[in-house]
N, C-alpha and C positions, 0 to 999 in steps of 0.2 A: 701588698695591696690591703684599704680600707676597707671595711666589712661592707659600704656603699658599691662596691666591685665584684662583687661574686659572681663568680662563672656561672653557678644556678641558681641566680637572680630570678624570683618567682614572677617577677614583671616582664621578663624577657621569653617569646615564642621562639624556641630553639628549630632548626631543623631535626626531621625525623626521617633520617637516613635508612634507618631498621624497616621501614614499611611502609613508609607515610609519607614521603616527599615526591619531587618532579621525579627525581632522580630513578626512584624507585619505580613511577609510573612511566618511564623508559626504559626500564631493564623488562619489564611486563609486556611493550609494544615487540621490543628487539626480540625478544626470545617467543611469543606469539608467530613473528613472523619470520623464523626461523636463523633469526640469526644469535647470540651469545650476549650476556652482560656479567660483569664481575659483582654486581651488586645484585641484593634480595629484590623480587619483586613487589608491586606495591600490594599492600592487604588488603586495600577492600578492590581491586580489579586485576586479579592473577591471571596470565598469562592464558589459561583454559579459556577466561571470559572472552577473547577476542580472537580465539583463533579459526575458529567457523565465519567470519567475517570475509567475503569475497574480497572488498575492498577496505580498508581500513585509514580513516581518518582522522588525523590529530589539530586540531583547530586550537590557536594558542590567542586567545584574547588578551590582547596586553593591558593590566591595570586592573582587571577584572576580579576582586576579593570577594573570599567567601560571605561575610558580611553583606557586603552590597548586594550581594543576589540574593541572601534570605529576604531582603526586605521587598523584591517584586517579586507578583505574580507572572507566568507566561511559560516559553517550551524550555525554555533553558532551565529554570528551576524545577520545573514539574521532572529533568530526567535527571536530577540531582541524585548522581549515587551516594558521594561522600565528599572528605575532603584531605587536604595535602599541603605540606607546606611547601613553603618555596625555598630555596637553596641561601646560604649567607654571602652575602649579599643578598636582601630581595630585591633585586634590580636586573633589567632585560642585559645589561651588558654582562651579569654572571649566570641567568637561566637561560637566557636564550642559546649561549652555547654549551648549555646541558641539554635541551630538545635537541642541538645541530649534533651532538658526538655521544648522547649518551651518558656520559661523565659527570661527574660530579667538581665543582671547583678545586678541592683539592688534586684533581687530576689535570684538567683542564687548563687551571691556572692563569684565568681570565677574573680578576677580581674588583673590577668596579667600573663607572663609566670612564673617569681619567686615572690611567696608570703609570706609572714608573717600570720602564722596560731599560734595565743595565744593557741590553743588546745594542739600544740604540742611543745611549744615556740621554733619554728624554722621557718627558710624561707625554702620555700623546692616547686618544679615545680608541679603543678597539674597535667598535662598532662602525663607525665613519670611517675610520682607518685615518686619523689624519693627527699630527702634533695639537697640544693645546695652543703654545706659543704662535700664534699665526694663523692656526688651521689649515696648515700646507698637507694635502696629501702625503703618506709615507710614501708612496709610491714615485714620487717625485726624488726623493731620496735613495731611489731602488731597492726599498723595502717592499716584500709582498707578506703576506699571510702566513702563506706556506712556509714562509722562512721564521718568521716570527713567535706563532703560534705553536707550528709542528704538531697540528691537531688532525686527525682521520675521521673524515664525517663519518656518522651513522648510518648514510646513504650505501655509503661504499663498502658498509659490513654486511648490508640484508643481501640475499640471494631472489631478488624480484626486484621489479620494475617499480621506481620510486619520483614523486614529483614535489615540487616545492611549488607553492602558487602566493605571493608576496607582492605589496603594492609595487608601481612602476619604478617608483623614483628609487627603489633599493636593489629591484629583484638583481640585475646586476651589477651591485657593488663588489668592491674586492673584498668584503666580508662573506657575503651571499654567497659568490661564485666560488671561494674556498669553501668553504662547510657546507655547502650542496653538494659536492662532488660529482657521483654520476646522476644524480636526479637530474630531472627533463626540471625547467626553470618557466614559469610562467607569472608574467605582470597583470596588475589589473589598476583600472582609476578610481574603481566604487564601488560602494559595499555589494551590489548588486551585480555588479562585475565577479567579483572574488566569488559570490554563491553558486554563479553560472559556471565560471571555472571549475568549480569542485564538483557539482552535479554532472557536468559534462567527464571529467575524468570516470565518475562512478556508471556511468550510462553506457559507457565504450565498452566493446568487447575483448577487449583486451584482459591478457591474465592478470592473477591476482596483483594490487597494487597497495604502494603505501604513501598518501599522500600528508603532506605537510601543511598547513595554510594557517597564516599570520594576519592581525587583524590590530591595526594601532591606533586606531581613532580613539577608541576611549581613554587611552593613557593619555593622549595629546592633550585632549578639552579637560582629562581631569587636573593635568598640571597648570593648564592656563585659568579653568574656570574654577575649579573644587571638585572632590569626587562627590557631593551632594548636590550640585549644579543643576537648572535644567537644561544645558547644553548637552551633559554627561546623560540624563534620564531619556533626553530624545533619539539621543545617539543610540542608546541601550536598547531602546523601544526598536527601534528597524533594523539592528540584530536581533533581537528575538525574534523579531518577525520571520526576519532571512531564515534563520537556522529553522524554523517551523517549516519551512517552506522544503526546505533541503531535508527533513525526516522522509517523507515521501518519497521521495530520491533514491536514500539511503535503505527504507522497508523494499522498496520493490528491487533493487540489485542487492541485495542480500548482504547489504555493505553496512559497516559500524563506524560514528561519526563519534572520537572522543574529544571533550572540550574541557579545557584549562586555562590558567594566566599563568604570567611568568611571577607576577606579584599582585598585592592589593595598594590602596592608596591611605593615607590620611590628607588631613587638610593643616597645614603647618600655621603656630599662631606666635611662632618667636624665632627670630632669626640671630645666630651669636657670628659679629662676624669678626674677622680677626684683625682690620683693621682699627678695632677697637680694644685689641690687645698685642699691644707691641713687646711688650717684654716675653710675652708666649711664644709669638711669633719672631723673635729673634734666637729663639732657643734651638728653631729648624735649619733644616740642611735644606729641605726642598718645599713648595708649597704642598698643601694637606691635598693628599692623591683620595682615591674612592668616590663616595657620594656627601651629598649635603646631610644625610643620615647616619652615615659611617665612613668616618673618614680616616685614612692610614697617616701615621705622623711618622717623619724620617727624622730623627733626632742629631744634633751636632755632639761628635763625640765630647765627652766629658759635660755634656748640659744636660745629662738625664735625670739627676735630681731637683737642676733647676725646671725642666720640666713639668716632671711629677709633683713640684712643689705647687706649681704656680695652678696646674689643673685641680689637684684636690683642695689649693686654698682659695682659690677665686672662680672657680668652676663646678665643683664639687655637687649643687645644688640642680646643675643644668646639661654634663656632662659624664658620663659612667668612663672610668680608663679599664684597660686592660692593654697586655703586654700581648703583641702579634703570638710570638714562640706559644702561650698560654692558650691563646682561642686553637692554635692549629692542635697541640698536644687533646684539646677535651674534644676534638673531632666537628668545629662548628662546619667548614668548608667540606666536610665528609670522611668517610672513612680511608684506609688504606694508602700507599706511597705517595709522595704527594708530587709534582709537577716540579723537575728540577729547579727550577725558576721560581717559583710560589715564596720563597723567602724573602726576594728582592721586591717582592709586590705586594707585599705587606706591611712592609714599614718596620717601627721599632714596634710602636703604640698602636690600639683601635683606638678613636674617639664614638663616642656615639650618644648622640645626644639623650637627656630625656625628655619626659611627654612628648610634646608634639613641635620640639627645636629642630634648626637646623645647626650646622655648620657653614660659613662663606670663606673663601678662601682665593680671594680673584690676583689675578697677575694683573702686570700694567699694561694698558689698551687691549685686555680682555672686554667685550662689551657685556656688560651686566643686565641680569634680567633676575625678576621676583616670579617664582612657581607657587601657586596656592596650594595644590593639591603637590606632594612629595611622596617617596621610598625608598626602601632602600634599609631601613631600620627591622627591628625586631621585634617589633609589638604585634600582636595578635593580628590589628585590619590589614598590615602589611605581607605577615607572612601567609595568611594562611588565605587560600585557594582554593575553588569549587573543581570536584569532578564530576566530570558530566557524560554521561554515556546513552547513547541513543542509535538504535533501539536498546531499553536495555534489556542486559542480558539476563 
């Protein structure tokens, strides 16, 4: 590889699976609740800091980056305990499975929004659980998350009652049902409803429990309007006010609320469209998979040299190029033994746009859309998320 494609590039923020990532946070939570984990606990929040909580809440705010939070005053900022790295790639499709299984992408094997699943011979989006071409549900083909993913939810490994609080439109989705396991599920329609659901669980006289809650609006607004937009600022202010009200309930019930995010955000300023690079597209066996900020390339047999030459000759100043086997060997997706299908799900090469650029490879008939805010890459803004704990131990 060229010097520009070093795996230890100082401009890249890699996951810290040794004690500073979302994986390690889930290790601390699982251990504090009487479960176990193969990963090191979070250095900034060891299990003993959570062990005395009567109820423990993990609130995942989709898209809340550490840098974004530092620029705003309020209850969330006041209870900031530290920072964590996301997983690789820094995207909901890989981080949410980490929250729900306690595993790194190396083990859960969900590697991006669009993935090639050899098991079904198709490119699919695991979260909405549908194929990419035509957007049909995989259930229509007789495929279930249990058979395709083969994952055990974290909730099923914890010896106490568990609850999942998520938007009404996804609470009973194929993906959510499969990875919620034994947990009771509660849907909500508004931000106020979400906090009311959480508060009700904390006020209950039930035995000690674990509550996983998820808030997606910051992410959806950042995609549409940009992370620095007034729309995002307004949504954050409402979220912060709701969190401040929840703190009183947490204190009164002897509970603890941990808040973090799946990833941060940047606003893109350039699109690299494969429509403009037909010679590169001609080397590919499949459409690019993964994310606009991090794509997996499946290259035709015998065309590897042509593929590499094109990327390094025509796109070297705009795209980083890595072999997929190299990033696995370097532990970008986590430590330990790999998911048996991981190799199939990473392609031959990984393309990471430089700066704020994104890569697009549209299918025929696919609705085209433009996102202002994006994530999935290895910039600090995308990778570093806050660790908020209230009340602070």
